[in-house]
C-alpha positions in Angstrom: 158.1 137.9 -23.3 155.6 136.3 -25.8 152.9 138.6 -27.0 149.2 137.6 -26.4 147.4 136.5 -29.5 144.3 138.6 -30.8 142.0 138.1 -33.7 140.9 141.6 -34.1 142.3 144.9 -32.9 140.7 148.3 -33.0 143.2 151.1 -33.3 142.6 154.8 -32.4 143.9 156.2 -35.7 144.7 159.8 -36.4 147.0 159.4 -39.3 149.8 161.1 -37.4 153.2 159.7 -36.9 152.5 157.3 -34.1 149.3 155.7 -35.5 150.6 155.7 -39.1 153.4 153.2 -38.1 151.1 151.3 -35.7 149.1 149.5 -38.5 151.9 147.6 -40.1 153.7 147.1 -36.7 150.5 145.5 -35.2 150.1 143.3 -38.2 153.8 142.2 -38.0 153.7 141.5 -34.2 150.2 140.2 -33.6 149.0 138.9 -37.1 145.6 140.3 -36.3 143.0 142.1 -38.3 143.4 145.9 -37.7 140.4 148.2 -37.8 141.2 151.8 -37.6 138.9 154.4 -36.0 139.3 158.2 -36.4 137.1 160.6 -34.5 136.3 163.9 -36.3 136.4 166.5 -33.6 136.9 169.4 -36.0 140.6 168.8 -37.1 139.6 169.7 -40.7 142.1 168.8 -43.5 144.0 166.3 -41.2 141.3 163.7 -42.3 141.9 164.2 -45.9 143.2 161.0 -47.6 143.0 159.2 -44.3 141.0 156.1 -45.5 143.4 155.5 -48.4 146.4 155.7 -46.2 144.9 153.3 -43.5 144.0 150.7 -46.1 147.2 150.9 -48.0 149.2 150.4 -44.8 147.2 147.3 -43.8 144.0 148.2 -42.1 140.9 146.2 -43.1 138.7 149.2 -42.8 138.6 152.7 -41.4 135.7 154.3 -39.5 135.7 158.2 -39.6 133.1 159.2 -37.0 131.8 162.8 -37.1 131.7 163.6 -33.4 132.1 167.4 -33.7 128.7 168.6 -32.5 128.6 166.1 -29.8 132.1 167.2 -28.7 131.2 170.8 -28.6 127.7 170.4 -26.9 128.5 167.8 -24.4 132.1 168.3 -23.6 133.4 171.8 -24.7 130.4 174.0 -23.6 130.0 172.3 -20.1 133.8 172.8 -19.4 133.5 176.5 -20.6 130.5 177.1 -18.4 132.5 175.7 -15.5 135.2 178.2 -16.2 137.7 175.3 -16.0 141.3 176.0 -16.9 144.3 173.9 -16.1 147.3 176.2 -15.3 145.9 178.7 -17.9 145.3 175.9 -20.5 141.8 175.6 -21.9 141.8 171.8 -22.0 141.8 171.2 -25.8 143.2 167.8 -26.0 141.9 166.7 -22.6 138.1 166.6 -23.4 138.6 165.3 -26.9 140.0 162.1 -25.8 137.1 160.8 -23.7 134.6 161.2 -26.5 136.9 159.6 -29.1 137.6 156.6 -26.7 133.9 156.2 -26.0 133.1 155.8 -29.8 136.1 153.5 -30.3 134.7 151.2 -27.5 131.3 151.2 -29.3 132.9 150.2 -32.5 135.1 147.6 -30.8 132.1 145.9 -29.4 130.2 146.1 -32.7 133.2 144.5 -34.5 133.7 141.9 -31.8 137.3 143.1 -31.3 139.3 141.5 -28.4 141.7 144.5 -28.0 142.0 148.2 -28.4 145.3 149.9 -29.3 146.3 153.5 -28.8 149.6 155.3 -29.9 150.0 157.4 -26.7 153.5 157.6 -25.1 154.2 156.3 -21.7 155.2 159.8 -20.6 152.0 161.7 -21.6 148.6 162.3 -20.3 146.6 160.9 -23.2 147.3 157.3 -22.3 145.4 157.9 -19.0 142.6 159.7 -20.8 142.1 157.0 -23.3 142.4 154.0 -21.0 140.2 155.4 -18.3 137.3 155.9 -20.8 137.9 152.4 -22.1 137.8 151.0 -18.7 134.6 152.9 -18.0 132.8 151.4 -21.0 134.6 148.1 -21.7 136.6 146.8 -18.7 136.7 143.4 -20.3 138.6 144.5 -23.5 142.5 144.3 -23.4 144.4 147.5 -24.2 147.6 147.6 -26.1 149.9 150.5 -25.6 153.1 149.8 -27.8 155.0 153.0 -26.7 155.5 151.2 -23.3 157.5 148.3 -24.6 158.2 148.5 -28.4 161.5 149.1 -30.0 160.4 152.3 -31.8 161.1 154.3 -28.7 161.8 157.8 -30.3 160.1 159.8 -33.0 163.3 159.5 -35.1 163.0 155.7 -35.0 159.4 155.9 -36.0 160.2 158.1 -39.0 162.8 155.6 -40.0 160.3 152.8 -39.7 157.8 154.7 -41.8 160.3 155.4 -44.5 161.4 151.7 -44.6 157.8 150.6 -44.9 156.8 153.3 -47.5 154.3 154.8 -45.1 153.6 158.5 -46.3 154.1 161.2 -43.6 153.3 164.9 -43.5 156.3 165.6 -41.4 160.2 165.2 -41.5 162.9 165.3 -38.9 163.1 169.1 -39.1 159.3 169.8 -38.7 158.7 167.0 -36.3 156.7 168.9 -33.7 154.2 166.8 -31.8 150.8 168.4 -32.6 147.2 167.7 -31.7 144.4 169.6 -33.4 140.6 169.8 -33.0 138.0 172.5 -33.5 138.9 174.0 -30.1 142.7 174.2 -30.2 146.1 173.1 -31.6 149.0 172.1 -29.4 152.6 172.2 -30.3 155.4 170.2 -28.3 158.9 168.9 -29.0 162.0 170.1 -30.8 163.2 173.5 -29.8 160.2 173.9 -27.5 161.6 171.3 -25.2 164.0 174.0 -23.8 162.1 176.8 -21.9 165.0 179.1 -22.5 164.1 179.1 -26.3 161.6 181.6 -27.5 158.6 179.9 -29.0 158.8 180.5 -32.9 155.3 182.0 -33.2 156.5 184.4 -35.8 158.2 181.6 -37.9 156.2 181.0 -41.1 154.1 177.8 -40.9 154.4 177.3 -37.1 151.1 178.8 -36.1 148.0 177.3 -37.9 144.9 178.8 -36.2 146.4 182.2 -35.4 148.8 184.9 -36.4 151.2 186.3 -33.8 150.1 189.5 -32.1 152.9 191.4 -33.9 151.4 190.3 -37.3 147.9 191.2 -36.3 146.1 194.1 -37.8 146.6 197.6 -36.4 143.0 198.2 -36.2 140.8 196.5 -33.4 137.9 194.3 -34.2 134.7 194.3 -32.0 132.7 191.1 -31.6 129.3 190.7 -29.8 128.3 187.3 -28.5 124.9 186.4 -27.2 124.3 183.7 -24.6 121.2 181.9 -23.5 121.6 180.1 -20.2 125.3 180.0 -20.5 125.2 178.6 -24.2 126.5 180.9 -26.9 123.7 181.3 -29.6 124.8 184.2 -31.9 127.7 186.3 -33.0 127.1 189.9 -34.2 123.5 189.2 -34.4 123.7 186.1 -36.5 122.2 183.0 -35.0 124.6 180.0 -35.1 125.1 176.6 -33.5 127.9 176.4 -30.8 130.0 174.7 -33.3 129.6 177.4 -35.9 130.2 180.0 -33.2 133.5 178.4 -32.3 134.5 178.3 -36.0 133.6 182.0 -36.4 135.5 183.1 -33.2 138.5 180.9 -34.3 138.5 183.0 -37.5 138.1 186.4 -35.9 140.3 185.6 -32.8 143.0 184.0 -34.8 143.2 186.9 -37.2 143.7 189.3 -34.2 146.4 187.1 -32.5 144.3 186.0 -29.6 144.6 182.8 -27.6 148.3 181.9 -27.9 149.6 180.4 -24.8 153.2 179.3 -24.1 153.4 177.4 -20.8 155.4 174.9 -18.9 152.7 172.7 -17.3 152.6 169.9 -14.8 151.6 166.6 -16.4 149.6 164.1 -14.6 152.5 161.5 -14.8 154.8 163.9 -12.7 157.0 165.7 -15.1 156.9 169.3 -16.4 156.3 169.8 -20.1 156.5 172.9 -22.3 153.9 173.5 -24.9 152.5 176.2 -27.1 148.8 176.2 -27.5 146.4 178.0 -30.0 142.9 178.5 -28.7 141.7 181.6 -30.5 137.9 181.2 -30.4 137.9 179.4 -27.1 139.8 182.1 -25.4 137.4 184.8 -26.7 134.4 182.6 -25.6 135.8 182.1 -22.2 136.3 185.8 -21.6 132.8 186.6 -22.9 131.2 184.0 -20.6 133.2 185.2 -17.6 132.2 188.7 -18.2 128.5 187.9 -18.4 128.7 185.9 -15.2 130.1 189.0 -13.4 126.7 190.7 -13.6 124.4 187.7 -13.4 125.7 185.5 -10.6 125.5 186.4 -6.9 128.8 186.8 -4.9 128.5 183.4 -3.0 127.7 181.4 -6.2 130.3 183.1 -8.3 133.1 182.6 -5.7 132.1 178.9 -5.0 132.0 178.3 -8.7 135.5 179.8 -9.2 136.9 177.3 -6.5 135.1 174.4 -8.1 136.5 175.3 -11.5 140.0 174.3 -10.3 138.8 170.7 -9.4 136.8 170.4 -12.5 139.8 171.3 -14.6 141.9 168.6 -12.8 139.2 166.0 -13.5 139.2 166.9 -17.2 143.0 167.1 -17.5 143.4 163.8 -15.7 141.1 161.9 -18.0 138.3 161.6 -15.3 135.5 162.8 -17.4 133.3 159.7 -16.9 133.4 159.9 -13.1 130.5 160.5 -10.8 132.2 163.6 -9.4 132.6 165.2 -12.8 128.9 164.5 -13.7 127.8 166.0 -10.3 129.9 169.1 -10.8 128.4 169.6 -14.3 124.8 169.3 -12.7 125.9 172.1 -10.3 127.3 174.3 -13.0 124.3 173.8 -15.2 122.0 175.0 -12.4 124.1 178.2 -12.1 123.6 179.0 -15.8 119.8 179.7 -15.6 120.4 183.5 -15.5 123.6 183.7 -17.6 121.7 185.2 -20.6 122.7 188.4 -22.4 125.2 190.1 -24.7 128.9 190.7 -24.4 130.9 192.9 -26.7 134.8 192.5 -26.7 137.4 194.4 -28.5 140.1 192.2 -30.0 143.4 193.9 -30.6 146.9 192.2 -31.2 146.4 189.4 -28.8 144.4 191.4 -26.3 140.7 190.7 -25.4 139.3 194.0 -24.0 135.7 194.2 -22.5 133.5 196.8 -24.2 130.0 196.1 -22.8 127.8 193.6 -21.1 124.0 193.6 -20.7 121.6 191.0 -19.3 117.9 191.0 -18.3 119.1 189.2 -15.2 121.8 191.6 -14.3 122.4 192.0 -10.6 124.3 195.2 -11.1 122.5 198.3 -9.7 123.8 201.7 -10.9 121.6 203.3 -8.3 123.3 201.4 -5.4 126.8 201.6 -6.8 126.8 205.3 -7.6 129.0 207.9 -5.8 126.2 210.5 -6.4 123.3 211.0 -4.1 120.8 208.2 -4.0 117.7 207.0 -2.1 118.2 203.3 -2.1 121.2 202.9 0.2 121.5 204.4 3.7 125.2 204.9 4.2 124.8 205.1 7.9 123.8 201.5 8.0 127.4 200.5 7.4 128.5 201.5 10.9 126.4 198.7 12.4 127.6 196.3 9.7 131.3 197.0 10.4 130.7 196.7 14.1 129.2 193.2 13.8 131.7 192.1 10.9 134.6 193.1 13.0 133.3 192.0 16.4 135.5 188.8 16.6 138.6 191.0 16.1 137.4 193.4 18.8 136.8 190.7 21.3 140.2 189.1 20.6 141.9 192.5 21.0 140.2 193.2 24.3 141.1 189.7 25.6 144.7 190.3 24.6 144.8 193.4 26.8 143.9 191.2 29.8 146.4 188.3 29.0 150.0 188.9 28.8 151.9 187.5 25.8 148.6 186.7 24.1 149.5 184.4 21.1 149.4 186.0 17.7 149.1 189.7 18.8 151.7 192.1 17.6 
């Protein structure tokens, strides 16, 4: 089938294997000007030398957009406040894609591009996350997804193409894990991880990048105290920081103690199961601290309803539906629940474990006087008899009726 002609294509460019080969491949197949865009969401040294590489392989220019603070403040923190996890996974890649795609659309419009290209595979979740965001902000722009139709349909073929076109890569056939990194996490997929029978090589030198394995963590625990204001972390161990700086600090402390390593077989949006290893050291510590503070600051009904909402919130984020009315409405609800989530949480980090030490808040709903087993003057225990009578009344009425009716359904 003849390919459609484009004048200018904006490419979501990370400098990884897929997007490294895409610049020359797009030029060969479309003859268009290629403008590369990289979103800095805290992936650090992965951005080093990116501009030189993009230009040498055929891009006319490279935008490197610093999105880190916006990523943390507008995507990470609201998801953390919701308590959203997808099958234990803290949604690292999931909420990075929408913000990057949104910025790519802005640049595509600025440049007058008639197409946007991404290097996501047809088997993964990221294709959905990118394209739903593009559709939300630029439904008129064509999307090119080469993995769905090109001849480079394996990572081995991509590496061979890169070598033939003198494209420098940081990987080879032996270290060819599929990875995605940002400030919040690092994911590992592929190679020996594709078989769940294989133990994850977390003790293998060079595999983990943000953490050490629990076995290699110090034999002495580390205590860390996090302060929250209305559900937003504002300081660590008494030192005021921005949320971005706090995640950086907790990555350092949590990673050093082997926290936040997750090995799971998850259910992808496209229907298959996929095995991955995730490193989320700071995020795991932050989630635990926030959850602990909510235990004493949220009433029972709000806490329980919020926990049920968290599952749907996680599905929306994982499935690329960040820019939907439902996700926005859910965030509005979550934000309203955070009004009293202020206080200090101290956690003990030890060989991958995150152990609560203390939690305090000026809005604590916990009353030692009411909860005590000792004598008190604020709770009349005889009141419980009437409460239990009314609470159990439906059961009592049903049991009495069962005595009148033979073979009453559901009665043992």
